[in-house]
GUKOLBA-395850 format. One record per residue: residue number from 1; x, y, z of N, C-alpha, C in turn. Coordinates in Angstrom, 1 decimal, padded with zeros to 4 digits. Layout:
N
 kolvo    n_X    n_Y    n_Z   ca_X   ca_Y   ca_Z    c_X    c_Y    c_Z
   NUM      X      Y      Z      X      Y      Z      X      Y      Z
...
REM end
This chain:
118
 kolvo    n_X    n_Y    n_Z   ca_X   ca_Y   ca_Z    c_X    c_Y    c_Z
     1  019.5 -006.2 -037.0  018.2 -006.1 -036.4  017.8 -004.7 -036.5
     2  016.7 -004.4 -037.0  016.2 -003.0 -037.2  015.7 -002.5 -035.9
     3  016.0 -001.2 -035.7  015.5 -000.6 -034.4  014.1 -000.1 -034.7
     4  013.4  000.0 -033.6  012.0  000.5 -033.6  012.0  002.0 -033.9
     5  011.5  002.3 -035.1  011.5  003.8 -035.5  010.7  004.6 -034.6
     6  009.7  004.1 -033.9  008.9  004.9 -033.0  009.8  005.4 -031.9
     7  010.7  004.7 -031.4  011.5  005.1 -030.2  012.8  005.8 -030.6
     8  013.2  005.7 -031.9  014.5  006.3 -032.3  014.3  007.7 -032.8
     9  013.1  008.1 -033.1  012.8  009.5 -033.7  012.1  010.3 -032.7
    10  012.1  011.6 -032.9  011.3  012.5 -032.0  009.8  012.1 -032.2
    11  009.0  012.3 -031.1  007.6  011.9 -031.3  006.9  012.7 -032.4
    12  006.2  012.0 -033.2  005.5  012.6 -034.3  004.2  013.3 -033.8
    13  003.6  012.7 -032.8  002.3  013.2 -032.3  002.5  014.0 -031.0
    14  002.8  015.3 -031.1  003.0  016.1 -029.9  001.8  016.2 -029.0
    15  000.6  016.1 -029.5 -000.6  016.1 -028.7 -000.6  014.9 -027.8
    16 -000.2  013.7 -028.3 -000.2  012.5 -027.5  000.9  012.6 -026.4
    17  002.0  013.2 -026.7  003.1  013.4 -025.8  002.6  014.4 -024.7
    18  002.0  015.5 -025.0  001.5  016.4 -024.0  000.4  015.8 -023.1
    19 -000.4  015.0 -023.7 -001.5  014.3 -022.9 -000.8  013.4 -021.9
    20  000.2  012.6 -022.4  000.9  011.7 -021.5  001.6  012.5 -020.4
    21  002.3  013.6 -020.8  003.0  014.4 -019.8  002.1  014.9 -018.7
    22  000.8  015.3 -019.1 -000.1  015.8 -018.1 -000.6  014.7 -017.1
    23 -000.3  013.5 -017.4 -000.8  012.4 -016.5  000.3  011.9 -015.6
    24  001.6  012.2 -015.9  002.7  011.8 -015.1  002.8  012.5 -013.8
    25  002.8  011.8 -012.7  002.8  012.4 -011.4  004.2  013.0 -011.1
    26  004.2  014.0 -010.2  005.5  014.6 -009.8  006.3  013.7 -008.9
    27  007.6  014.0 -008.7  008.5  013.1 -008.0  008.0  012.9 -006.5
    28  007.6  013.9 -005.9  007.1  013.8 -004.5  005.9  012.8 -004.4
    29  005.0  013.0 -005.3  003.8  012.1 -005.3  004.2  010.7 -005.6
    30  005.1  010.5 -006.6  005.6  009.2 -007.0  006.2  008.5 -005.8
    31  007.0  009.3 -005.0  007.7  008.7 -003.9  006.7  008.3 -002.8
    32  005.7  009.2 -002.5  004.7  008.8 -001.5  003.9  007.6 -001.9
    33  003.5  007.5 -003.1  002.8  006.3 -003.6  003.6  005.1 -003.5
    34  004.9  005.2 -003.9  005.8  004.0 -003.9  005.9  003.5 -002.4
    35  006.0  004.4 -001.5  006.1  004.0 -000.1  004.8  003.3  000.4
    36  003.7  003.8  000.0  002.4  003.2  000.3  002.4  001.8 -000.2
    37  002.8  001.6 -001.5  002.8  000.3 -002.1  003.8 -000.6 -001.5
    38  004.8 -000.1 -000.9  005.8 -000.9 -000.2  005.1 -001.7  001.0
    39  004.1 -001.0  001.5  003.4 -001.7  002.6  002.8 -003.0  002.2
    40  002.4 -003.1  000.9  001.8 -004.3  000.3  002.9 -005.2 -000.2
    41  004.1 -004.9 -000.1  005.2 -005.7 -000.6  005.7 -006.8  000.3
    42  005.1 -006.9  001.5  005.5 -007.8  002.5  004.3 -008.7  002.9
    43  004.4 -010.0  002.9  003.3 -010.8  003.2  002.7 -010.6  004.6
    44  003.6 -010.4  005.6  003.1 -010.2  006.9  002.3 -008.9  007.0
    45  002.8 -007.8  006.4  002.0 -006.6  006.4  000.7 -006.8  005.6
    46  000.7 -007.5  004.6 -000.6 -007.8  003.8 -001.6 -008.5  004.7
    47 -001.1 -009.5  005.5 -002.0 -010.2  006.4 -002.5 -009.3  007.5
    48 -001.7 -008.4  008.0 -002.1 -007.4  009.0 -003.2 -006.5  008.4
    49 -003.0 -006.0  007.2 -003.9 -005.2  006.6 -005.2 -005.9  006.3
    50 -005.1 -007.2  005.9 -006.3 -008.0  005.7 -007.2 -008.2  007.0
    51 -006.5 -008.4  008.1 -007.2 -008.5  009.4 -007.9 -007.2  009.7
    52 -007.1 -006.1  009.6 -007.7 -004.8  010.0 -008.7 -004.3  009.0
    53 -008.7 -004.8  007.8 -009.8 -004.4  006.8 -011.2 -005.0  007.4
    54 -011.1 -006.0  008.2 -012.3 -006.6  008.7 -012.8 -005.9  010.0
    55 -011.8 -005.5  010.9 -012.2 -004.9  012.2 -011.0 -004.4  012.9
    56 -011.2 -003.6  013.9 -010.2 -003.0  014.7 -009.7 -004.1  015.6
    57 -008.3 -004.2  015.8 -007.7 -005.2  016.6 -006.5 -004.6  017.4
    58 -006.2 -005.2  018.5 -005.0 -004.7  019.3 -003.8 -005.6  018.9
    59 -002.6 -005.2  019.3 -001.4 -005.9  018.9 -001.5 -007.4  019.4
    60 -001.9 -007.7  020.6 -002.0 -009.1  021.1 -003.0 -009.9  020.2
    61 -004.1 -009.3  019.8 -005.0 -010.0  019.0 -004.4 -010.3  017.6
    62 -003.7 -009.3  017.0 -003.1 -009.6  015.7 -002.0 -010.7  015.9
    63 -001.2 -010.6  016.9 -000.2 -011.6  017.1 -000.8 -013.0  017.2
    64 -001.9 -013.2  018.0 -002.5 -014.5  018.1 -003.1 -014.9  016.8
    65 -003.8 -014.0  016.1 -004.4 -014.3  014.9 -003.5 -014.8  013.8
    66 -002.3 -014.1  013.7 -001.3 -014.4  012.7 -000.2 -015.4  013.1
    67 -000.2 -015.8  014.4  000.8 -016.7  014.9  002.2 -016.1  014.9
    68  002.3 -014.8  015.2  003.5 -014.1  015.3  003.7 -013.5  016.7
    69  004.9 -013.1  017.0  005.2 -012.5  018.3  004.7 -011.1  018.3
    70  004.4 -010.6  019.5  003.9 -009.3  019.7  005.0 -008.3  019.2
    71  006.3 -008.6  019.4  007.4 -007.8  018.9  007.3 -007.7  017.4
    72  007.1 -008.8  016.7  007.1 -008.8  015.2  005.9 -007.9  014.7
    73  004.8 -008.1  015.3  003.6 -007.3  014.9  003.8 -005.8  015.2
    74  004.4 -005.5  016.4  004.6 -004.1  016.7  005.6 -003.5  015.7
    75  006.6 -004.2  015.3  007.5 -003.7  014.3  006.8 -003.3  013.0
    76  006.0 -004.2  012.6  005.3 -004.0  011.3  004.3 -002.8  011.5
    77  003.6 -002.8  012.6  002.6 -001.7  012.8  003.3 -000.3  012.9
    78  004.5 -000.3  013.4  005.2  001.0  013.4  005.5  001.5  012.0
    79  005.9  000.6  011.1  006.1  000.9  009.7  004.8  001.3  009.1
    80  003.7  000.6  009.3  002.4  000.9  008.7  001.9  002.2  009.2
    81  002.2  002.6  010.4  001.7  003.9  011.0  002.5  005.0  010.3
    82  003.8  004.8  010.2  004.7  005.8  009.5  004.2  006.1  008.1
    83  003.8  005.0  007.4  003.3  005.1  006.0  001.8  005.6  006.0
    84  001.2  005.8  007.1 -000.2  006.2  007.2 -001.1  005.2  006.6
    85 -000.8  003.9  006.8 -001.7  002.8  006.4 -002.6  002.4  007.5
    86 -002.1  002.5  008.7 -002.9  002.2  009.9 -002.9  003.4  010.8
    87 -003.9  003.5  011.7 -003.9  004.5  012.8 -004.3  003.7  014.1
    88 -004.0  004.4  015.2 -004.2  003.7  016.5 -005.1  004.6  017.4
    89 -005.6  004.0  018.4 -006.3  004.7  019.4 -006.1  003.9  020.7
    90 -005.9  004.6  021.8 -005.7  004.0  023.1 -007.0  003.9  023.9
    91 -007.1  002.7  024.5 -008.3  002.5  025.4 -007.7  001.8  026.6
    92 -007.5  002.6  027.7 -006.9  002.0  028.8 -005.4  001.7  028.5
    93 -005.1  000.4  028.8 -003.7  000.0  028.5 -003.5 -000.6  027.1
    94 -004.6 -000.7  026.4 -004.5 -001.3  025.1 -004.5 -000.3  024.0
    95 -003.8 -000.6  022.9 -003.8  000.3  021.7 -004.5 -000.5  020.6
    96 -005.5  000.0  020.0 -006.2 -000.7  019.0 -005.9  000.0  017.6
    97 -005.8 -000.9  016.6 -005.4 -000.4  015.3 -006.5 -000.7  014.3
    98 -006.6  000.3  013.4 -007.5  000.2  012.2 -006.8  000.7  011.0
    99 -007.4  000.4  009.8 -006.8  001.0  008.6 -007.0  002.5  008.7
   100 -006.1  003.3  008.1 -006.1  004.7  008.3 -007.4  005.3  007.7
   101 -007.8  004.9  006.5 -009.0  005.4  005.9 -009.5  004.4  004.8
   102 -010.6  004.7  004.2 -011.2  003.9  003.2 -010.3  003.7  001.9
   103 -009.4  004.6  001.7 -008.5  004.5  000.5 -007.6  003.3  000.7
   104 -007.1  003.1  001.9 -006.2  001.9  002.2 -007.0  000.6  002.0
   105 -008.2  000.6  002.5 -009.0 -000.6  002.3 -009.3 -000.9  000.8
   106 -009.6  000.2  000.1 -009.8  000.1 -001.4 -008.6 -000.4 -002.1
   107 -007.4  000.1 -001.7 -006.2 -000.3 -002.3 -005.9 -001.8 -002.1
   108 -006.2 -002.3 -000.8 -006.0 -003.7 -000.5 -007.0 -004.5 -001.3
   109 -008.3 -004.1 -001.3 -009.3 -004.9 -002.0 -009.1 -005.0 -003.5
   110 -008.6 -003.9 -004.1 -008.3 -003.9 -005.5 -007.2 -004.9 -005.8
   111 -006.1 -004.8 -005.0 -005.0 -005.7 -005.2 -005.4 -007.2 -005.0
   112 -006.2 -007.4 -004.0 -006.7 -008.8 -003.7 -007.6 -009.3 -004.9
   113 -008.4 -008.4 -005.4 -009.3 -008.8 -006.5 -008.4 -009.1 -007.7
   114 -007.4 -008.3 -008.0 -006.5 -008.5 -009.1 -005.8 -009.9 -009.0
   115 -005.3 -010.2 -007.8 -004.6 -011.5 -007.6 -005.6 -012.7 -007.8
   116 -006.8 -012.5 -007.3 -007.8 -013.6 -007.4 -008.4 -013.8 -008.8
   117 -008.3 -012.7 -009.6 -008.8 -012.7 -010.9 -008.0 -013.7 -011.8
   118 -006.8 -013.8 -011.6 -006.0 -014.8 -012.4 -004.7 -014.3 -012.7
REM end
């Protein structure tokens, strides 16, 4: 079986290689992005994100909406806060959650659009 000569030889087009090199993100950025994308790697977290994309909700509301325990929702929200996917605000005894910013909502909507596209 013949090997692919493109991959066995040094690159012939150094301009293409330099262009590609300029687009590769550094390790720290790659790690941060991978962590954000991990938030979308769990169906429960995706459902939480989908609910918060529509409106601000507290833990009890999320638990009732998704049919999960408050403990399970709180655990997921802690992770989502650490990843800067959601943020919180206190109002009296309640803590309300929203998506951290429009970038998170856009990431969610783009992923959803991709899935629904086919």
